[in-house]
MDTraj code that builds the backbone (N, CA, C; nanometers):
import mdtraj as md
import numpy as np

residues = "MET LYS LYS GLU LEU SER ILE LYS GLU TYR PHE LEU TYR THR LEU LEU ALA LEU CYS GLY PHE ALA ILE TRP TYR PHE ALA THR ALA PHE VAL ILE MET ASP LEU ASN ILE VAL ASN TRP SER GLU ALA THR ARG PHE LEU VAL ILE THR GLU GLY LEU VAL THR ALA VAL GLY ILE VAL ALA LEU THR TYR LEU THR ARG SER LYS GLN ASN TYR".split()
xyz = np.array([
    [-0.9290, -0.5864, -2.7496],
    [-0.8018, -0.6809, -2.7992],
    [-0.7872, -0.6203, -2.6463],
    [-0.8139, -0.6940, -2.5466],
    [-0.8165, -0.7760, -2.4723],
    [-0.6887, -0.8707, -2.3454],
    [-0.5423, -0.7406, -2.3377],
    [-0.4205, -0.7617, -2.2371],
    [-0.4562, -0.8522, -2.1507],
    [-0.3723, -1.0086, -2.2155],
    [-0.2961, -1.0733, -2.0604],
    [-0.1850, -1.0482, -1.9461],
    [-0.2127, -1.0000, -1.8052],
    [-0.2121, -1.0056, -1.7627],
    [-0.0784, -1.0629, -1.6882],
    [0.0680, -1.0155, -1.6466],
    [0.1679, -1.1385, -1.6097],
    [0.1508, -1.1717, -1.5037],
    [0.1904, -1.2792, -1.3963],
    [0.1743, -1.3331, -1.2247],
    [0.1867, -1.1785, -1.1967],
    [0.3342, -1.1006, -1.2047],
    [0.3657, -0.9481, -1.1428],
    [0.3202, -0.8233, -1.1414],
    [0.2148, -0.8702, -1.2765],
    [0.1179, -0.7347, -1.2450],
    [0.0064, -0.7406, -1.1305],
    [-0.0496, -0.9393, -1.1549],
    [-0.1391, -0.9322, -1.0419],
    [-0.0820, -0.9240, -0.8499],
    [-0.0190, -0.9680, -0.8904],
    [0.0933, -0.9624, -0.7484],
    [0.0787, -0.8589, -0.6882],
    [0.0922, -0.7211, -0.7887],
    [0.1199, -0.6233, -0.7707],
    [-0.0098, -0.4991, -0.7670],
    [-0.1760, -0.5538, -0.7968],
    [-0.2371, -0.5234, -0.7994],
    [-0.3776, -0.5939, -0.6939],
    [-0.3289, -0.6777, -0.6671],
    [-0.3918, -0.7586, -0.4988],
    [-0.2843, -0.6755, -0.4794],
    [-0.0967, -0.6724, -0.3969],
    [-0.0776, -0.5939, -0.3126],
    [-0.1868, -0.3916, -0.3130],
    [-0.1204, -0.3413, -0.3595],
    [-0.2186, -0.2206, -0.4367],
    [-0.3120, -0.2518, -0.3477],
    [-0.4347, -0.2817, -0.3709],
    [-0.5380, -0.3100, -0.3060],
    [-0.5420, -0.3680, -0.1491],
    [-0.4444, -0.4220, -0.1311],
    [-0.4867, -0.4649, 0.0342],
    [-0.4594, -0.3306, 0.1387],
    [-0.3296, -0.2290, 0.0382],
    [-0.2273, -0.0896, 0.1240],
    [-0.3767, 0.0005, 0.0134],
    [-0.4331, -0.0146, -0.0367],
    [-0.5815, 0.0872, -0.0396],
    [-0.6552, 0.0741, 0.0329],
    [-0.7714, -0.0644, 0.1385],
    [-0.7956, -0.0756, 0.2132],
    [-0.7244, -0.0659, 0.3363],
    [-0.6189, -0.0840, 0.4090],
    [-0.5347, -0.0334, 0.5045],
    [-0.5378, 0.0763, 0.4902],
    [-0.4785, 0.1611, 0.4207],
    [-0.5069, 0.3358, 0.3951],
    [-0.6162, 0.3355, 0.4566],
    [-0.7310, 0.3085, 0.3657],
    [-0.8588, 0.3766, 0.4582],
    [-0.8819, 0.2817, 0.6017],
    [-0.8624, 0.1802, 0.6848],
    [-0.8743, 0.1606, 0.7867],
    [-0.8087, 0.2300, 0.9217],
    [-0.6651, 0.1990, 0.8617],
    [-0.6349, 0.3338, 0.9325],
    [-0.6662, 0.4508, 0.9199],
    [-0.6324, 0.5526, 0.8686],
    [-0.7284, 0.6783, 0.8195],
    [-0.9338, 0.6733, 0.9566],
    [-0.9691, 0.5845, 0.9212],
    [-1.0804, 0.5862, 0.9800],
    [-1.0663, 0.5385, 1.1535],
    [-0.9683, 0.4925, 1.1641],
    [-0.8706, 0.4125, 1.2284],
    [-0.8936, 0.4989, 1.3719],
    [-0.8149, 0.6145, 1.2463],
    [-0.7334, 0.7815, 1.3597],
    [-0.8448, 0.8782, 1.4056],
    [-0.9658, 0.8408, 1.3548],
    [-1.0722, 0.9757, 1.3324],
    [-1.0872, 0.9463, 1.4941],
    [-1.1673, 0.7521, 1.5220],
    [-1.1137, 0.7797, 1.6754],
    [-1.0262, 0.7507, 1.7332],
    [-0.9412, 0.7146, 1.7176],
    [-0.8246, 0.6974, 1.7495],
    [-0.8059, 0.8468, 1.8359],
    [-0.6650, 0.8584, 1.9875],
    [-0.5990, 0.8995, 1.9933],
    [-0.4456, 0.9466, 1.9222],
    [-0.5322, 1.1115, 1.8346],
    [-0.3885, 1.1109, 1.6898],
    [-0.2589, 1.0738, 1.7537],
    [-0.2198, 1.0618, 1.9143],
    [-0.0963, 1.0970, 1.9150],
    [-0.0181, 0.9511, 1.9381],
    [0.0416, 0.9937, 1.9283],
    [0.1730, 0.8886, 1.8320],
    [0.2553, 0.7836, 1.9605],
    [0.1984, 0.8905, 1.9979],
    [0.3226, 0.8337, 2.1469],
    [0.2105, 0.7121, 2.2179],
    [0.1280, 0.7307, 2.2632],
    [0.0064, 0.7570, 2.2762],
    [-0.0700, 0.6192, 2.2601],
    [0.0028, 0.5571, 2.1099],
    [-0.0276, 0.4507, 2.1362],
    [0.0755, 0.2860, 2.1072],
    [-0.0215, 0.2091, 2.1353],
    [0.0608, -0.0039, 2.1970],
    [0.1839, 0.0341, 2.0715],
    [0.2765, -0.0273, 2.1113],
    [0.4034, -0.0394, 2.0286],
    [0.3243, -0.0688, 1.9260],
    [0.2363, -0.2147, 1.9502],
    [0.1751, -0.3028, 1.7746],
    [0.1481, -0.2410, 1.6403],
    [0.0971, -0.1577, 1.7551],
    [-0.0157, -0.0417, 1.6600],
    [0.1807, 0.0621, 1.5672],
    [0.1642, 0.1103, 1.6508],
    [0.2951, 0.2025, 1.6612],
    [0.3340, 0.0502, 1.5196],
    [0.4336, -0.0555, 1.5290],
    [0.4446, -0.0900, 1.4318],
    [0.3764, -0.1345, 1.2819],
    [0.2937, -0.1348, 1.2484],
    [0.1024, -0.1651, 1.1737],
    [0.1402, -0.0280, 1.1285],
    [0.1373, -0.0088, 1.1716],
    [0.1567, 0.2098, 1.0775],
    [0.2468, 0.2445, 1.0256],
    [0.4347, 0.1802, 1.0466],
    [0.5139, 0.1485, 0.9702],
    [0.4909, 0.1055, 0.9349],
    [0.4764, -0.0436, 0.9115],
    [0.4404, -0.1689, 0.8354],
    [0.4038, -0.1186, 0.6781],
    [0.2346, -0.0248, 0.6998],
    [0.1958, -0.0810, 0.6001],
    [0.2693, 0.0267, 0.5085],
    [0.3204, 0.1502, 0.5906],
    [0.3485, 0.3034, 0.5434],
    [0.5037, 0.1699, 0.4814],
    [0.5070, 0.1244, 0.4316],
    [0.6416, 0.0485, 0.3906],
    [0.5889, -0.0007, 0.2907],
    [0.5140, -0.0884, 0.3326],
    [0.4637, -0.2002, 0.1947],
    [0.3904, -0.0956, 0.0987],
    [0.3130, -0.0103, 0.1555],
    [0.2317, 0.1374, 0.1142],
    [0.3800, 0.1808, -0.0487],
    [0.4506, 0.2416, 0.0155],
    [0.6019, 0.3111, -0.0356],
    [0.6620, 0.2386, -0.2039],
    [0.7120, 0.0755, -0.1380],
    [0.6564, 0.0006, -0.2908],
    [0.5722, -0.0179, -0.3954],
    [0.5209, -0.0951, -0.2828],
    [0.3951, -0.0832, -0.4021],
    [0.4054, 0.0365, -0.5656],
    [0.3878, 0.1873, -0.4400],
    [0.3797, 0.3057, -0.5211],
    [0.5100, 0.2858, -0.5939],
    [0.6404, 0.2151, -0.5736],
    [0.7691, 0.2316, -0.6226],
    [0.7441, 0.0512, -0.7799],
    [0.6855, 0.0084, -0.7230],
    [0.6986, -0.1054, -0.8199],
    [0.5533, -0.0431, -1.0149],
    [0.4439, -0.0008, -0.9063],
    [0.3732, 0.0493, -1.0245],
    [0.4415, 0.1760, -1.1378],
    [0.5733, 0.1807, -1.0251],
    [0.5637, 0.3332, -1.0999],
    [0.6490, 0.2581, -1.2083],
    [0.8057, 0.1463, -1.1284],
    [0.8754, 0.0552, -1.2332],
    [0.7978, 0.0239, -1.2543],
    [0.6240, -0.0892, -1.3064],
    [0.6204, -0.1214, -1.4316],
    [0.5916, 0.0054, -1.5540],
    [0.4506, 0.0667, -1.5265],
    [0.5181, 0.1416, -1.5546],
    [0.5195, 0.2021, -1.7166],
    [0.6986, 0.2408, -1.6086],
    [0.7833, 0.3327, -1.7050],
    [0.8190, 0.2611, -1.8498],
    [0.8562, 0.0705, -1.7468],
    [0.9414, -0.0118, -1.8295],
    [0.8361, -0.0450, -1.9399],
    [0.7097, -0.0197, -1.9129],
    [0.6089, -0.0448, -2.0741],
    [0.6317, 0.0999, -2.1876],
    [0.6755, 0.1527, -2.0823],
    [0.6177, 0.2679, -2.2029],
    [0.7822, 0.2437, -2.3301],
    [0.8805, 0.2416, -2.2333],
    [0.9624, 0.2323, -2.3501],
    [0.9875, 0.0652, -2.4467],
    [0.8218, 0.0211, -2.3914],
    [0.8201, -0.0547, -2.5303],
    [0.7619, -0.0631, -2.6132],
])
top = md.Topology()
chain = top.add_chain()
for i, resn in enumerate(residues, 1):
    res = top.add_residue(resn, chain, resSeq=i)
    for name in ("N", "CA", "C"):
        top.add_atom(name, md.element.get_by_symbol(name[0]), res)
traj = md.Trajectory(xyz[None], top)
């Protein structure tokens, strides 16, 4: 039986895929870049903090969706 996904689930999966790509990108960039955060430009620091925030929100939303489906 094929399950239909809601708009909220599509958005969440897209967000998690983007966060996964961003984490992979920054992990490879850390190997190339200087690992000292103080030497980074302000834009890079902002981008890293923003991606961490988006990832955290995605994890919380995924947990919320998973737990809400178990209650049915």
